[in-house]
Backbone bond lengths (Angstrom), bond angles and torsions (degrees), N, CA, C in turn:
res aa  C-N    CA-C-N  psi(-1)  N-CA   C-N-CA  omega(-1)  CA-C   N-CA-C  phi
1 M - - - 1.448 - - 1.530 107.84 -
2 E 1.298 116.00 140.94 1.458 118.91 -179.54 1.526 110.62 -70.86
3 K 1.327 116.05 149.24 1.470 122.74 -174.49 1.532 113.69 -56.57
4 H 1.329 116.57 -42.95 1.466 120.70 -178.80 1.530 110.58 -60.58
5 K 1.318 115.95 -43.94 1.457 120.93 179.28 1.529 110.51 -66.36
6 E 1.331 116.95 -40.53 1.463 121.20 178.89 1.525 111.04 -59.39
7 K 1.320 116.71 -43.96 1.464 121.01 179.94 1.528 111.40 -62.77
8 K 1.314 116.85 -41.09 1.477 120.98 178.82 1.536 110.15 -62.10
9 L 1.338 116.18 -43.39 1.459 120.34 179.84 1.528 111.26 -67.35
10 E 1.323 116.86 -38.10 1.459 120.60 177.99 1.528 110.91 -63.88
11 K 1.326 117.55 -43.31 1.466 121.25 178.93 1.523 111.39 -63.27
12 F 1.333 115.81 -43.50 1.458 119.16 177.97 1.529 110.00 -62.37
13 G 1.315 116.26 -44.14 1.459 120.79 179.43 1.514 112.95 -59.46
14 L 1.315 116.81 -42.91 1.462 120.59 177.63 1.524 111.22 -63.53
15 H 1.318 115.78 -38.15 1.471 120.20 177.52 1.533 110.46 -63.44
16 I 1.317 116.88 -44.99 1.472 121.09 179.71 1.525 110.31 -63.28
17 K 1.323 116.23 -43.78 1.471 119.75 179.24 1.530 110.61 -62.12
18 K 1.326 116.78 -40.24 1.466 120.92 178.16 1.528 110.59 -62.30
19 L 1.327 116.78 -45.47 1.474 119.98 177.34 1.527 110.69 -57.88
20 R 1.322 115.91 -46.33 1.473 120.63 -177.90 1.526 111.53 -64.04
21 T 1.331 116.82 -44.63 1.464 118.99 -178.23 1.530 111.53 -70.02
22 E 1.324 117.37 -32.99 1.470 120.20 175.27 1.526 110.89 -63.75
23 L 1.325 116.34 -31.27 1.465 121.18 177.09 1.528 111.86 -80.98
24 D 1.340 115.23 -9.24 1.465 122.60 -178.70 1.535 111.93 57.09
25 I 1.347 114.19 46.17 1.458 118.56 175.86 1.531 109.57 -124.40
26 S 1.309 115.21 151.08 1.456 121.34 -178.30 1.527 110.96 -84.87
27 Q 1.308 115.14 165.63 1.465 119.74 174.15 1.525 109.89 -61.79
28 D 1.326 117.08 -35.46 1.470 120.47 177.41 1.523 111.07 -60.68
29 K 1.326 116.67 -42.28 1.466 121.00 -179.65 1.531 110.72 -66.43
30 V 1.339 116.86 -39.96 1.468 120.31 176.71 1.527 108.91 -59.89
31 A 1.325 116.44 -44.48 1.474 120.67 179.33 1.526 110.82 -61.47
32 L 1.321 117.19 -42.64 1.468 120.73 179.37 1.527 112.15 -64.46
33 N 1.334 116.79 -35.13 1.464 121.52 -179.25 1.526 113.18 -78.08
34 S 1.321 116.62 -16.35 1.466 120.58 -178.16 1.530 109.93 -90.52
35 D 1.324 115.49 177.52 1.460 119.59 178.44 1.527 113.03 -86.63
36 K 1.343 116.33 -43.07 1.466 119.00 -172.77 1.519 115.13 -135.57
37 L 1.315 118.54 -3.19 1.460 119.92 -176.70 1.519 111.52 -72.09
38 I 1.326 114.53 148.15 1.454 120.71 173.24 1.533 107.67 -118.04
39 K 1.318 115.26 161.84 1.462 120.69 -176.87 1.533 111.60 -55.22
40 A 1.316 117.99 -40.52 1.470 121.25 -178.64 1.526 111.53 -61.62
41 T 1.317 117.03 -38.23 1.466 120.89 178.09 1.525 110.46 -65.83
42 I 1.316 116.57 -43.36 1.460 121.10 179.27 1.524 109.85 -63.24
43 S 1.308 116.75 -42.15 1.460 121.36 177.27 1.525 111.09 -61.25
44 D 1.323 116.62 -45.08 1.470 120.44 178.29 1.526 111.82 -60.21
45 I 1.325 116.72 -40.49 1.462 121.05 178.97 1.533 109.71 -64.57
46 E 1.318 116.02 -48.75 1.467 120.28 -177.80 1.526 112.03 -64.14
47 N 1.312 117.42 -27.62 1.463 121.33 -179.60 1.525 113.19 -95.29
48 G 1.336 116.38 8.49 1.459 120.62 176.67 1.509 114.55 70.03
49 K 1.320 116.46 24.40 1.460 120.98 -177.56 1.524 113.25 -101.04
50 R 1.308 116.83 -2.43 1.468 119.76 -176.98 1.513 110.89 -132.42
51 N 1.308 115.18 128.46 1.457 122.22 174.15 1.526 105.60 -94.65
52 L 1.331 116.02 98.68 1.450 119.76 -169.67 1.522 113.86 -80.85
53 S 1.307 114.68 157.27 1.459 121.78 177.59 1.535 109.79 -86.34
54 F 1.298 115.06 169.01 1.467 120.86 179.44 1.531 110.99 -60.17
55 T 1.319 117.68 -43.46 1.467 120.00 -178.80 1.529 110.93 -66.79
56 T 1.325 117.26 -32.39 1.465 120.11 175.53 1.520 109.88 -68.19
57 L 1.322 117.27 -39.05 1.460 121.23 176.28 1.530 110.23 -59.50
58 L 1.323 116.80 -44.04 1.464 120.47 178.73 1.525 111.25 -63.38
59 D 1.318 116.72 -41.72 1.460 120.75 179.83 1.525 110.85 -68.40
60 L 1.324 116.76 -37.99 1.463 120.68 176.92 1.531 110.11 -63.24
61 A 1.313 117.27 -42.25 1.465 121.18 176.96 1.529 110.30 -59.92
62 K 1.312 116.08 -43.54 1.470 120.09 177.71 1.520 110.36 -61.14
63 G 1.314 116.40 -44.79 1.463 120.83 -179.45 1.521 112.61 -62.40
64 L 1.319 116.57 -33.17 1.460 121.07 178.56 1.528 112.77 -87.14
65 G 1.332 116.32 -10.48 1.464 120.21 -177.42 1.516 112.00 70.76
66 K 1.328 116.08 32.13 1.462 122.27 -178.28 1.524 109.96 -121.36
67 H 1.325 115.82 156.97 1.460 120.18 172.19 1.526 107.39 -73.37
68 P 1.330 119.23 141.67 1.469 120.72 -179.00 1.529 114.18 -52.52
69 K 1.325 117.60 -33.09 1.463 119.14 -179.46 1.526 111.42 -63.92
70 E 1.337 117.88 -28.10 1.455 120.84 178.13 1.528 111.47 -67.72
71 L 1.326 116.97 -29.53 1.457 120.61 178.04 1.520 111.32 -71.37
72 L 1.318 115.85 -24.66 1.464 120.63 -179.04 1.520 112.74 -99.29
73 D 1.305 117.60 2.20 1.456 122.00 -177.35 1.532 110.52 -92.59
74 Y 1.328 114.97 78.37 1.466 121.24 176.73 1.530 107.33 -152.24
75 D 1.319 115.47 161.73 1.462 120.88 -177.14 1.524 109.55 -84.52
76 I 1.302 116.63 105.22 1.468 120.63 -177.03 1.529 112.86 -76.56
77 D 1.320 116.66 -13.50 1.459 120.14 -176.52 1.524 114.02 -93.90
78 K 1.307 118.73 -8.02 1.474 120.37 179.71 1.501 111.52 -84.74
């Protein structure tokens, strides 16, 4: 994966992890609240190892109990 893309995924992952920890819920709980996500997928996303699809983004939002726009509301340029 190219470096620029890796950095974008890492930043998104850190944002997702921050949202989850602020909610004080585990990756297991996010998986249980979602339709199809598993803990390994959530871990990959948080660690910037997965370039997720739109439907995965929607399922992740459901698992976190957040609107999808909240998952995308972070500064990608910092």
